[in-house]
C-alpha positions in Angstrom: 18.8 -40.8 -11.1 16.3 -43.2 -9.6 17.6 -46.1 -11.8 21.2 -45.3 -10.8 20.4 -45.2 -7.1 18.4 -48.4 -7.5 21.5 -50.2 -8.8 23.7 -48.6 -6.1 21.4 -49.8 -3.4 21.3 -53.3 -4.7 25.1 -53.3 -5.1 25.6 -52.2 -1.5 23.2 -54.8 -0.3 24.9 -57.7 -2.2 28.5 -56.5 -1.4 27.6 -55.5 2.1 30.8 -56.9 3.6 33.0 -55.1 1.1 31.1 -51.8 1.6 31.4 -52.1 5.4 35.1 -52.9 5.2 35.8 -50.0 2.9 34.0 -47.5 5.1 35.6 -48.9 8.3 39.0 -48.6 6.6 38.3 -45.0 5.6 37.2 -44.1 9.2 40.3 -45.8 10.6 42.7 -44.1 8.3 41.2 -40.6 8.9 41.0 -41.3 12.7 44.6 -42.3 12.9 45.7 -39.3 10.9 43.6 -36.9 13.0 44.9 -38.4 16.2 48.4 -37.5 15.3 47.9 -33.8 14.5 47.0 -30.6 16.4 44.1 -28.7 15.0 44.5 -24.9 14.8 41.4 -22.9 15.5 40.7 -19.2 15.6 37.8 -16.8 16.2 39.5 -13.8 14.5 37.3 -12.0 12.1 38.9 -10.2 9.1 36.9 -8.2 6.7 38.9 -6.8 3.8 37.7 -3.5 2.4 36.4 -2.0 5.6 37.9 1.0 7.4 38.7 -1.0 10.5 40.7 -3.6 8.6 42.5 -0.9 6.5 43.5 0.8 9.8 44.8 -2.5 11.2 46.9 -3.1 8.1 48.4 0.3 8.5 49.2 -0.2 12.2 50.9 -3.5 11.3 53.2 -1.6 8.9 53.9 1.5 10.9 53.8 0.1 14.5 55.5 -3.4 14.1 56.5 -3.2 17.8 52.8 -3.0 18.8 51.9 -6.2 16.9 48.6 -4.7 15.8 47.3 -8.1 14.5 48.8 -10.0 17.5 46.8 -11.7 20.2 46.1 -9.7 23.4 45.3 -10.4 27.0 44.1 -8.3 29.8 45.2 -9.3 33.3 43.0 -7.7 35.9 44.2 -7.3 39.5 41.8 -6.7 42.4 43.1 -5.9 45.9 41.8 -7.9 48.9 39.0 -6.4 50.9 40.0 -3.3 52.7 43.3 -2.9 50.8 44.5 -1.0 47.8 46.8 -1.8 44.9 48.6 1.5 45.6 49.9 0.4 49.0 53.5 -0.8 49.3 53.0 -4.6 49.6 50.2 -4.8 47.1 52.1 -2.6 44.6 55.2 -4.7 44.9 53.2 -7.9 44.2 51.6 -6.4 41.1 54.9 -5.2 39.7 56.5 -8.6 40.3 53.6 -10.2 38.4 53.9 -7.7 35.5 57.6 -8.5 35.3 56.7 -12.2 35.1 54.2 -11.4 32.3 57.0 -9.7 30.3 59.1 -12.9 30.5 56.2 -15.2 29.4 56.4 -17.1 26.2 55.5 -15.3 23.0 54.8 -12.0 24.9 56.0 -8.9 23.0 55.0 -6.0 25.3 53.3 -5.5 28.6 51.9 -2.3 29.9 51.4 -2.5 33.7 48.7 -0.7 35.6 51.0 1.9 37.1 52.9 2.7 33.9 49.7 2.8 31.8 47.6 4.6 34.4 45.1 1.8 34.6 44.4 1.9 38.3 40.9 2.8 39.4 40.2 6.0 41.4 39.7 4.1 44.6 42.9 2.1 44.1 41.3 -1.3 44.4 41.3 -2.4 40.7 44.0 -2.3 38.0 44.9 -4.1 34.9 47.9 -4.9 32.7 47.6 -5.0 28.9 49.6 -7.8 27.2 50.4 -8.0 23.5 51.7 -11.1 21.9 54.1 -11.6 18.9 51.7 -14.0 17.2 48.0 -14.0 16.2 45.5 -15.5 18.6 45.4 -18.7 16.5 49.1 -19.2 17.0 49.3 -18.6 20.8 50.9 -21.8 22.1 49.8 -23.9 25.0 53.0 -22.9 26.8 52.1 -19.2 26.5 48.7 -19.8 27.9 50.1 -21.9 30.7 52.5 -19.0 31.5 49.6 -16.7 31.7 47.7 -19.0 34.0 50.8 -19.4 36.2 51.0 -15.7 36.7 47.3 -15.6 37.7 47.9 -18.4 40.2 50.9 -16.6 41.7 48.7 -13.5 42.2 46.0 -15.5 43.9 48.6 -16.9 46.3 49.6 -13.4 47.3 46.0 -12.6 48.2 45.1 -10.7 45.0 42.1 -11.6 42.9 43.4 -12.1 39.4 41.2 -12.6 36.3 42.0 -12.6 32.6 40.3 -11.7 29.3 41.2 -11.1 25.7 41.9 -13.2 22.6 44.9 -15.0 24.0 43.0 -16.5 26.9 41.9 -20.1 26.2 38.2 -20.6 26.7 37.4 -23.0 29.5 36.2 -26.3 28.3 32.8 -27.2 29.7 31.6 -30.7 29.1 27.9 -31.0 28.6 25.6 -34.0 28.6 22.7 -32.2 26.8 24.0 -33.4 23.3 23.8 -37.0 24.6 20.3 -36.3 25.9 19.3 -35.2 22.4 20.7 -38.5 20.9 18.8 -40.5 23.5 15.5 -38.7 22.7 16.2 -39.4 19.0 16.6 -43.1 19.9 13.3 -43.2 21.7 11.5 -41.4 18.8 12.9 -44.0 16.4 11.8 -46.9 18.5 8.3 -45.4 18.7 8.2 -44.8 15.0 9.3 -48.2 13.9 8.3 -50.4 16.9 11.6 -52.2 16.5 15.0 -51.9 18.1 16.8 -53.0 15.0 15.0 -50.5 12.7 15.6 -47.8 15.3 19.3 -48.6 15.8 20.4 -48.5 12.1 19.7 -44.8 11.5 21.5 -44.0 14.8 24.4 -46.2 14.0 25.0 -44.9 10.5 24.5 -41.3 11.6 27.1 -41.6 14.3 29.5 -43.3 11.9 29.1 -40.5 9.3 29.3 -37.7 11.9 32.4 -39.2 13.4 34.0 -39.4 10.0 33.1 -35.8 9.2 34.4 -34.4 12.5 37.7 -36.4 12.2 38.1 -35.0 8.7 37.6 -31.5 9.9 40.0 -32.0 12.7 42.6 -33.3 10.2 41.9 -30.3 7.9 42.4 -28.0 10.9 46.1 -29.1 11.1 46.8 -27.5 7.7 44.5 -24.4 7.8 43.2 -22.2 10.6 39.5 -23.0 11.2 36.9 -21.3 13.3 36.6 -22.9 16.8 32.9 -23.4 16.2 33.3 -25.3 12.9 33.3 -28.8 14.4 30.5 -28.0 16.8 28.2 -26.8 14.2 29.1 -29.6 11.8 28.3 -32.0 14.6 25.0 -30.3 15.3 23.8 -30.2 11.7 25.4 -33.4 10.5 23.9 -35.6 13.2 20.4 -34.2 12.7 20.3 -34.6 8.9 22.1 -38.0 9.0 19.5 -39.5 11.3 16.7 -38.0 9.2 18.1 -39.2 5.8 18.5 -42.8 7.2 15.1 -42.6 8.7 13.4 -41.9 5.4 15.2 -44.7 3.5 14.6 -47.3 6.3 10.9 -46.3 6.4 10.6 -46.8 2.6 12.5 -50.1 2.8 10.0 -51.4 5.3 7.1 -50.4 3.0 8.7 -52.2 0.1 9.1 -55.3 2.3 5.5 -55.2 3.3 4.6 -54.9 -0.3 6.0 -58.4 -0.9 9.4 -57.6 -2.4 12.5 -59.6 -1.4 15.0 -57.7 0.7 17.5 -56.9 -2.1 14.8 -55.6 -4.4 13.2 -53.7 -1.5 16.6 -52.0 -0.8 17.0 -51.1 -4.5 13.5 -49.6 -4.7 13.9 -47.7 -1.4 17.2 -46.1 -2.4 15.9 -45.4 -5.9 12.9 -43.5 -4.6 13.5 -42.2 -1.1 17.2 -42.0 -1.9 16.5 -39.6 -4.7 14.6 -37.3 -2.3 17.6 -37.6 0.1 20.0 -36.5 -2.7 18.0 -33.4 -3.6 17.3 -32.6 0.0 21.0 -32.8 0.8 21.8 -30.6 -2.2 19.5 -27.8 -1.0 21.3 -27.9 2.4 24.7 -27.9 0.8 23.8 -25.0 -1.5 22.6 -23.0 1.4 25.6 -23.7 3.6 28.3 -23.3 0.8 26.6 -20.0 -0.2 27.9 -18.6 3.1 31.3 -18.4 1.6 30.2 -15.6 -0.9 29.9 -13.2 2.0 33.6 -12.8 2.4 34.0 -13.5 6.2 36.4 -16.3 6.9 34.6 -17.6 10.0 31.3 -17.9 8.2 33.0 -19.7 5.3 34.6 -22.2 7.7 31.3 -22.9 9.4 29.4 -23.2 6.2 31.8 -25.4 4.4 32.4 -27.6 7.4 28.7 -28.2 8.0 28.1 -28.7 4.2 30.8 -31.4 4.2 29.1 -33.1 7.1 25.8 -33.1 5.1 27.6 -34.6 2.0 29.0 -37.4 4.2 25.6 -38.0 5.6 24.0 -38.4 2.1 26.8 -40.7 0.9 26.5 -42.9 4.0 22.7 -43.1 3.6 23.1 -44.3 0.0 25.8 -46.8 0.5 26.6 -47.9 4.1 22.9 -47.9 5.2 21.8 -50.4 2.4 24.7 -52.6 3.4 23.6 -52.6 7.0 20.1 -53.4 5.9 21.5 -56.5 4.3 23.0 -57.5 7.7 19.7 -56.8 9.5 17.7 -59.0 7.1 14.0 -59.4 7.6 14.2 -58.5 11.3 13.9 -54.8 10.4 10.3 -55.2 9.2 9.1 -56.8 12.4 9.0 -55.6 16.0 7.4 -56.4 19.3 7.3 -52.8 20.5 4.3 -51.7 18.4 1.4 -50.3 20.2 -2.2 -51.4 19.8 -2.9 -48.3 17.7 0.1 -49.1 15.4 -1.2 -52.6 14.8 -4.7 -51.3 14.1 -3.3 -48.9 11.5 -1.3 -51.7 9.9 -4.5 -53.9 9.7 -6.4 -51.1 8.1 -8.8 -50.8 11.0 -7.8 -47.2 11.8 -6.6 -44.3 9.7 -3.2 -42.9 10.5 -3.1 -39.5 12.3 -1.5 -37.9 9.2 -4.5 -38.9 7.1 -7.0 -37.6 9.6 -5.1 -34.3 9.9 -4.7 -33.8 6.1 -8.4 -34.5 5.6 -9.3 -31.9 8.1 -7.0 -29.3 6.5 -8.4 -30.1 3.0 -11.9 -29.5 4.3 -11.0 -26.1 5.9 -8.1 -24.8 3.8 -8.8 -21.1 4.1 -9.4 -21.0 7.9 -6.3 -23.2 8.6 -4.1 -21.1 6.3 -5.2 -17.8 7.8 -4.7 -19.0 11.4 -1.3 -20.5 10.7 0.1 -17.5 8.8 -1.3 -15.0 11.4 0.3 -17.0 14.2 3.7 -17.1 12.6 3.5 -13.3 11.8 2.6 -12.6 15.4 5.7 -14.6 16.6 7.8 -12.7 14.1 6.9 -9.3 15.6 9.9 -9.1 18.0 12.2 -9.4 15.0 11.4 -5.8 14.1 13.7 -4.7 16.9 16.5 -7.0 16.0 20.0 -5.7 17.0 23.2 -7.4 16.0 26.5 -7.6 17.8 29.6 -9.9 18.1 30.2 -12.2 21.1 32.8 -10.9 23.6 33.9 -11.4 27.2 30.6 -9.7 28.1 28.8 -12.8 26.9 31.2 -15.3 28.4 29.9 -17.9 30.7 29.1 -16.7 34.3 32.0 -17.5 36.6 34.6 -17.8 33.8 37.8 -15.8 34.1 36.9 -13.8 31.0 33.5 -12.8 32.5 35.0 -12.0 35.9 37.6 -9.8 34.2 35.0 -8.0 32.2 32.7 -7.3 35.2 35.6 -6.2 37.4 36.8 -3.6 34.8 33.3 -2.4 34.5 33.0 -1.9 38.2 36.4 -0.2 38.5 36.5 2.0 35.4 33.2 1.8 33.5 31.9 -0.4 30.7 33.7 1.4 27.9 37.2 0.4 29.2 36.3 -3.2 28.0 36.3 -2.0 24.4 38.5 1.0 23.8 38.6 2.4 20.3 41.9 2.6 18.5 41.9 5.8 16.4 44.5 5.9 13.7 45.5 9.3 12.3 47.2 8.8 8.9 48.9 12.2 8.5 51.3 11.1 5.7 49.5 13.6 3.4 49.5 16.4 6.0 51.9 19.3 6.3 51.9 19.2 10.1 51.2 15.6 11.4 51.4 16.6 15.1 48.9 19.4 14.6 46.6 17.0 12.8 46.9 14.5 15.7 46.1 17.3 18.3 43.0 18.2 16.3 41.9 14.6 16.2 42.3 14.4 20.0 40.3 17.6 20.4 37.6 16.1 18.1 37.4 13.0 20.2 37.3 14.8 23.5 34.4 16.9 22.4 32.1 14.0 21.7 29.6 13.3 24.4 30.0 9.5 24.8 33.8 9.6 25.1 35.0 8.9 28.6 38.7 9.5 28.1 41.2 10.2 25.3 44.8 9.0 25.5 47.9 10.7 24.2 48.9 10.4 20.6 51.7 7.8 20.0 53.6 8.3 16.7 55.4 5.9 14.5 59.1 6.2 13.8 58.5 8.4 10.8 56.3 10.8 12.8 53.5 10.8 10.3 51.1 8.2 11.7 49.6 8.5 15.2 47.6 6.1 17.3 45.1 7.5 19.9 43.1 5.4 22.3 39.6 6.6 23.0 37.4 5.0 25.7 33.6 5.1 25.1 31.3 5.8 27.9 29.1 2.8 27.1 29.7 -0.9 26.7 31.2 -2.2 23.5 28.0 -3.9 22.3 25.7 -0.9 23.1 23.9 1.2 20.5 25.6 4.3 21.9 29.0 2.9 21.1 27.9 2.0 17.5 26.7 5.6 17.1 29.9 6.9 18.5 32.0 5.0 15.9 29.7 6.3 13.2 30.0 9.9 14.5 33.8 9.8 14.6 33.9 8.5 11.0 31.4 11.2 9.8 33.4 14.0 11.5 36.7 12.7 10.1 35.8 14.2 6.7 36.1 17.7 8.1 39.5 17.0 9.7 40.7 15.6 6.4 39.6 18.7 4.5 41.3 21.0 7.1 44.6 19.1 7.7 45.0 16.5 5.0 45.0 13.7 7.6 42.7 10.7 7.5 41.2 9.5 10.7 40.2 5.8 10.9 38.6 3.9 13.8 39.7 0.3 14.5 40.1 -2.1 17.3 38.0 -5.1 18.4 34.9 -2.9 19.0 35.1 -1.2 15.6 35.8 -4.5 13.9 32.7 -6.0 15.5 30.6 -3.1 14.3 31.9 -3.4 10.8 31.3 -7.1 10.7 27.7 -6.6 11.9 27.2 -4.0 9.2 28.6 -6.2 6.5 26.5 -9.1 7.5 23.4 -6.9 7.6 24.1 -5.7 4.1 24.8 -9.2 2.8 21.4 -10.6 4.1 19.3 -9.8 1.0 21.9 -10.7 -1.7 22.6 -14.0 0.1 19.0 -14.7 0.4 18.4 -14.1 -3.3 21.3 -16.3 -4.4 20.5 -19.2 -2.2 16.7 -19.1 -2.7 17.2 -18.6 -6.5 19.5 -21.6 -6.8 17.2 -23.8 -4.6 14.1 -22.8 -6.5 15.7 -24.0 -9.7 16.6 -27.3 -8.0 13.0 -27.7 -6.6 11.6 -26.9 -10.1 13.6 -29.8 -11.4 12.3 -32.1 -8.6 8.6 -31.1 -8.7 8.3 -29.9 -12.3 6.2 -27.1 -11.1 6.5 -23.3 -10.6 3.9 -22.8 -7.8 5.2 -25.6 -5.5 8.8 -24.2 -5.3 7.4 -20.7 -4.8 5.1 -21.9 -2.0 8.1 -23.7 -0.4 10.1 -20.5 -0.4 7.2 -18.5 1.0 6.8 -20.9 3.9 10.5 -20.8 4.6 10.4 -17.0 4.9 7.5 -17.3 7.5 9.6 -19.9 9.4 12.7 -17.7 9.5 10.8 -14.6 10.6 9.0 -16.4 13.4 12.3 -17.9 14.5 14.1 -14.6 14.5 11.2 -13.3 16.6 11.7 -16.0 19.2 15.5 -15.4 19.3 15.0 -11.7 19.8 12.4 -12.3 22.5 14.7 -14.6 24.5 18.3 -13.2 24.0 17.5 -9.5 23.4 14.3 -8.9 25.4 15.0 -11.6 28.1 11.7 -13.5 27.8 12.1 -17.0 29.4 15.8 -16.1 29.9 16.0 -18.1 33.1 14.5 -21.2 31.4 17.2 -21.2 28.7 20.0 -20.1 30.9 20.5 -16.7 29.4 22.4 -14.8 32.0 22.6 -11.4 30.3 20.5 -10.0 27.4 22.0 -8.0 24.6 22.3 -7.9 20.8 21.9 -11.1 18.9 25.1 -12.6 17.6 25.7 -11.0 14.2 26.4 -14.2 12.3 23.2 -15.9 13.6 20.6 -14.5 11.2 22.5 -15.2 8.0 23.7 -18.6 9.1 20.3 -19.5 10.3 18.8 -18.4 6.9 21.2 -20.8 5.2 20.6 -23.8 7.5 16.8 -23.3 7.9 16.3 -23.0 4.2 18.1 -26.3 3.7 16.2 -28.0 6.4 12.9 -26.5 5.2 13.5 -27.9 1.7 14.3 -31.3 3.3 10.7 -31.5 4.7 9.3 -30.1 1.5 11.1 -32.7 -0.7 10.3 -35.6 1.6 6.6 -34.8 2.0 5.7 -33.3 -1.4 7.8 -35.7 -3.4 5.5 -38.5 -2.3 2.5 -36.4 -3.3 4.1 -35.8 -6.7 4.7 -39.5 -7.0 1.1 -40.4 -6.3 -0.1 -37.6 -8.7 2.2 -38.9 -11.5 0.8 -42.4 -11.0 -2.8 -41.2 -11.5 -4.1 -39.9 -8.2 -6.3 -36.8 -8.0 -4.7 -33.8 -6.4 -6.5 -34.0 -3.1 -6.0 -37.8 -3.0 -2.3 -37.3 -3.7 -2.0 -34.9 -0.7 -3.7 -37.5 1.5 -1.5 -40.3 0.2 1.6 -38.1 0.8 0.5 -37.7 4.4 -0.4 -41.3 4.7 3.1 -42.4 3.8 5.2 -39.4 4.9 3.5 -37.6 7.9 4.7 -40.1 10.5 8.2 -40.2 9.2 8.4 -36.4 8.8 7.1 -35.9 12.3 9.7 -38.3 13.7 12.4 -36.6 11.7 11.4 -33.1 13.0 11.2 -34.3 16.6 14.7 -35.8 16.3 16.1 -32.6 14.8 14.5 -30.6 17.6 15.9 -32.9 20.2 19.4 -32.7 18.7 19.4 -28.9 18.3 17.9 -28.4 21.8 20.8 -30.3 23.2 23.0 -27.2 22.3 20.6 -24.7 23.9 22.4 -25.0 27.3 25.9 -24.6 26.0 28.0 -22.0 27.8 28.9 -20.3 24.5 26.3 -17.7 23.5 26.7 -18.3 19.8 26.1 -22.1 20.2 23.2 -21.5 22.6 21.4 -19.0 20.3 22.0 -21.2 17.3 20.6 -24.3 19.1 17.5 -22.5 20.2 17.0 -20.8 16.8 17.4 -24.0 14.8 15.1 -26.0 17.2 12.4 -23.3 16.9 12.8 -23.1 13.1 12.4 -26.9 12.7 9.3 -26.8 14.8 7.7 -23.9 12.9 8.6 -25.3 9.5 7.8 -28.9 10.0 4.6 -28.7 12.0 3.1 -25.3 11.0 4.4 -24.7 7.5 4.9 -28.2 5.9 2.1 -30.0 7.9 -0.5 -27.2 7.8 0.2 -24.4 5.4 1.4 -26.7 2.6 -1.7 -28.9 2.4 -4.0 -25.9 2.7 -2.3 -24.2 -0.2 -2.3 -27.5 -2.2 -6.0 -27.8 -1.6 -6.7 -24.3 -2.9 -4.4 -24.7 -6.0 -5.7 -28.2 -7.0 -4.2 -29.3 -10.4 -2.6 -25.9 -10.9 0.0 -26.8 -8.2 1.6 -29.2 -10.7 1.4 -27.1 -13.8 4.5 -26.2 -15.8 4.6 -24.2 -19.1 5.3 -26.5 -22.0 8.3 -24.6 -23.2 9.9 -24.7 -19.7 8.9 -28.4 -19.4 10.9 -29.2 -22.6 13.9 -27.2 -21.3 14.2 -28.8 -17.9 15.8 -32.3 -17.7 13.7 -35.1 -16.2 15.5 -36.2 -13.1 12.8 -38.8 -12.3 12.7 -38.3 -8.5 9.3 -40.0 -8.3 10.9 -43.1 -9.9 8.5 -43.4 -12.9 11.4 -44.5 -15.2 12.4 -47.0 -12.6 8.9 -48.5 -12.6 8.9 -48.7 -16.4 12.3 -50.4 -16.3 11.1 -52.9 -13.8 8.2 -53.7 -16.1 5.3 -52.4 -14.0 2.2 -51.4 -15.9 0.7 -48.0 -15.3 -2.5 -49.6 -14.0 -0.6 -51.3 -11.2 -0.3 -48.0 -9.4 -2.3 -47.8 -6.2 -5.8 -46.5 -6.4 -6.3 -42.9 -5.3 -7.1 -42.3 -1.6 -10.5 -41.1 -0.8 -10.1 -37.5 0.2 -12.1 -34.3 0.2 -11.3 -32.1 -2.8 -10.9 -28.4 -2.3 -13.2 -26.1 -4.4 -16.3 -28.3 -4.1 -14.7 -31.8 -4.2 -16.6 -34.7 -2.6 -16.6 -35.1 1.1 -18.3 -37.7 3.3 -21.7 -38.6 2.1 -21.3 -37.1 -1.4 -20.8 -39.0 -4.6 -17.4 -38.7 -6.0 -16.8 -37.0 -9.3 -15.8 -39.2 -12.3 -12.1 -40.0 -12.0 -10.1 -38.0 -14.5 -7.0 -40.1 -14.6 -5.1 -39.8 -18.0 -4.6 -43.0 -19.9 -1.0 -42.1 -20.5 0.9 -42.0 -17.2 2.5 -38.6 -17.1 6.3 -38.5 -16.9 6.7 -34.8 -16.4 7.5 -34.1 -20.0 5.2 -32.2 -22.4 
């Protein structure tokens, strides 16, 4: 692979104008195509095989007039201070507005507050339930405009009108925090390279790649329904990894230039070595994200594949467009006037880099450093023991939004359970007396302690399927409501035995509960599949068993600590004001499994970038401890910069108005911090010190079976005619297990005469 990438890098450098023109043409074509289409997005969750989905399918068949799978809206009316909706003038205004709702575009049915009995006891609050002919993804702009016009008319009459439900378009809130993250990334790049040219190229190519990925996703959204968060998360992850991948290649290119190689040769070597690490790092991220599709939930599949596509684009851009841009930059990328006195001292050899000093310290005290790091991460992970999952709803909408106002108003007027009524379906097609079965079902519901009210049974035209509305006494996301749904389902077995009718619970609340349950059940299988595939990939890269296992163990520590932070902030309310969390509650259900996929990919990024250099030094003859120090000498500064950039980019999403984006931004930022600075920079060198040569061991039989992918570039070196003894001398470093330290004579060097290639 290294040889192929070496040739690709040199080709892109030589034909830089052609490469730039081709990529510009691709961006222009995709951009023009995307500008002429309308992307369709949806947040609807469907989970085939669950009871709630089965009941929804039955409702669609037996109650076509109700449009069971159609979009819904809830229009809430609140009387002016000191007045009631039941008074003559206010009642007339509400009835006129309900009539206008019935004439709105795509509306199928409207149940007003007076006909539906949805007026509060004090007469100040009421709401109308609107059902649409189409699913929420197909609600047109005209239909949403009609809904907003009705609300505006109500406001002009003196009523306070708010709206919630799946048909209500979320308010667009522009945020500058993403831009702040990019600016921080630019500053970090300038500090890292000491050059505006070297700092600008990673940003330029990253923005180019992310723009292409987002436009492609927008174009795809015109043909298929995509989750509304697909583009946002692709932007979040694609921007972070694109900057990082370009950063690693540019850093290696500068090293090759300083080693005396001409620019074209330096590009080839940089892409052949650092580019190999980029390919395998990108593969781990893609495997983790694409693996989300095996769970069987459409929204997760959209998010995972969209973000994976953005990562693929970032890798291809880094291997082709970046070398071309390096050709345009010329030698200016290796020089810079923004270097500090410390940077100049390090370049002259008068001062050791911070990465070398830190790795030396860890190698001298591996046990103490390892115990302290692991104990700290486990302590942070403690809140994760009380993790509760739920789906985002109007309850978690941005404060001041019409959805949130509607939710709070209904809670004040009726109780929290009215925001998430349960739809109980009585399938009495196998019963001798369907109406008696429905009556028994209503009696069963009314007898449960957390049921606030039970509506009348509505039958289909055949009279053998009934729909009953049951209002919980608690909020839709509460544990009490989860227990209530489970209790109804448990008791339905007795009803089936006695009447032959099947009772099923569905509706938005039940669907959310089923989704949370399915995601919880999928965590372990997903983790096994993703980690298993990535371990095989890492075994190919490092030709070791212990190094991939160590990488997976460190990842688990990072994930647990990150979940602990998310629970502490979003569920317990710690530092809620700092992060703009207005209301605590269950963690978004898709967050843990999505975060596992993303964090695993990012963790393997740092593992590959840092440890690949250690492997390269070891293969070229360095002692194990010296290889660790050399890896930190060349990689610590770049990995640190990459981590800071990712943290900055992810942190830019922490202050989003959407709870799912906010929690993912904080979770990913915390995960990168823990994994890069605690696990990869601290735990990894400590374990490498304790393992010594055993870290790089591989059984002979397995060694013969695994193909040699040559990530360290040894075959490339041989092809270029470099002798084995031209490899750099091992760094002076303290060996674990009694290795020499300062003031002690080093042991005789045990460098094999034959340069190992990873075979045999």
